[in-house]
N, C-alpha and C positions, 0 to 999 in steps of 0.2 A: 331089026329095028332098034335104034338107040334112042332112049328117052332121056329126059333131064330131070333129076331130082332137085327140087327147089327147097332150100332151107329158109324158113321164116326167121325173122329177127328174134322171136321168142325162143324158137328151137335152138338157134345159135347161142343165145344167152344161157339156156339150159345146159347145152353141151359144154360151154365154157365153165359153168359152175360144177358140173360133174367132173370135168378134168381137174379143176383146182382142188376139189374134194379128194379125188383119188391120188393126186400128186402129194398131198400131205402125208400119205402113207408110203407111197413109192412113185417117184417120177417115172421110173422105167415102166412100171405097170400102167400108169396113166397114158404114157406114150403108146404102149402096145394096144391099149384099149381103143384109143383114137384111130390108130392104123387099121385095126380090125373093123371098126365101125365104117370107116371110109372105104375099105375093101368091099364090105357088104353093100354099101351104097352104089359103088361102081358096078357090082354084079347085078343089082336091081336095075340100074340104068341100061345095061346090055340085054338083060332078060327080064323085062317088066312083068311077064306072066309066070315067073318062077314061083314055085311053092304049091302047096296043097290048097284045094278049094274046100273050105269048111262051110257046110250048110248052116 
Protein backbone atom coordinates (compact mmCIF):
# COMPACT_ATOMS: atom_id res chain seq x y z
CA UNK A 1 0.00 0.00 0.00
CA UNK A 2 1.37 3.43 -0.95
CA UNK A 3 0.28 6.39 1.12
CA UNK A 4 0.82 10.08 0.43
CA UNK A 5 2.61 12.37 2.88
CA UNK A 6 1.11 15.85 2.75
CA UNK A 7 3.36 18.75 3.69
CA UNK A 8 1.52 21.73 5.18
CA UNK A 9 2.52 25.25 4.18
CA UNK A 10 3.91 25.80 7.71
CA UNK A 11 6.01 22.65 7.44
CA UNK A 12 7.27 23.73 4.02
CA UNK A 13 8.21 27.16 5.40
CA UNK A 14 10.03 25.50 8.30
CA UNK A 15 11.92 23.21 5.91
CA UNK A 16 12.92 26.18 3.77
CA UNK A 17 14.20 28.01 6.85
CA UNK A 18 16.16 24.94 8.02
CA UNK A 19 17.69 24.60 4.57
CA UNK A 20 18.68 28.26 4.47
CA UNK A 21 20.19 28.04 7.93
CA UNK A 22 22.20 24.91 7.08
CA UNK A 23 23.34 26.35 3.75
CA UNK A 24 24.97 29.28 5.55
CA UNK A 25 27.52 26.77 6.85
CA UNK A 26 27.57 24.33 3.95
CA UNK A 27 25.39 24.19 0.86
CA UNK A 28 26.58 20.65 0.23
CA UNK A 29 25.46 19.54 3.71
CA UNK A 30 22.14 21.37 3.34
CA UNK A 31 21.46 19.57 0.05
CA UNK A 32 22.41 16.21 1.57
CA UNK A 33 20.07 16.86 4.50
CA UNK A 34 17.16 17.62 2.17
CA UNK A 35 17.86 14.53 0.06
CA UNK A 36 17.93 12.30 3.17
CA UNK A 37 14.74 13.87 4.48
CA UNK A 38 12.84 13.26 1.23
CA UNK A 39 14.26 9.74 1.06
CA UNK A 40 12.75 9.06 4.50
CA UNK A 41 9.43 10.57 3.41
CA UNK A 42 9.38 8.28 0.35
CA UNK A 43 10.11 5.29 2.59
CA UNK A 44 7.27 6.31 4.91
CA UNK A 45 4.90 6.60 1.94
CA UNK A 46 5.80 3.07 0.78
CA UNK A 47 5.74 1.54 4.25
CA UNK A 48 3.40 3.64 6.42
CA UNK A 49 3.51 1.15 9.30
CA UNK A 50 7.30 1.14 9.51
CA UNK A 51 8.95 1.67 12.86
CA UNK A 52 8.54 0.53 16.42
CA UNK A 53 5.31 0.90 18.35
CA UNK A 54 6.05 2.76 21.56
CA UNK A 55 3.37 2.45 24.23
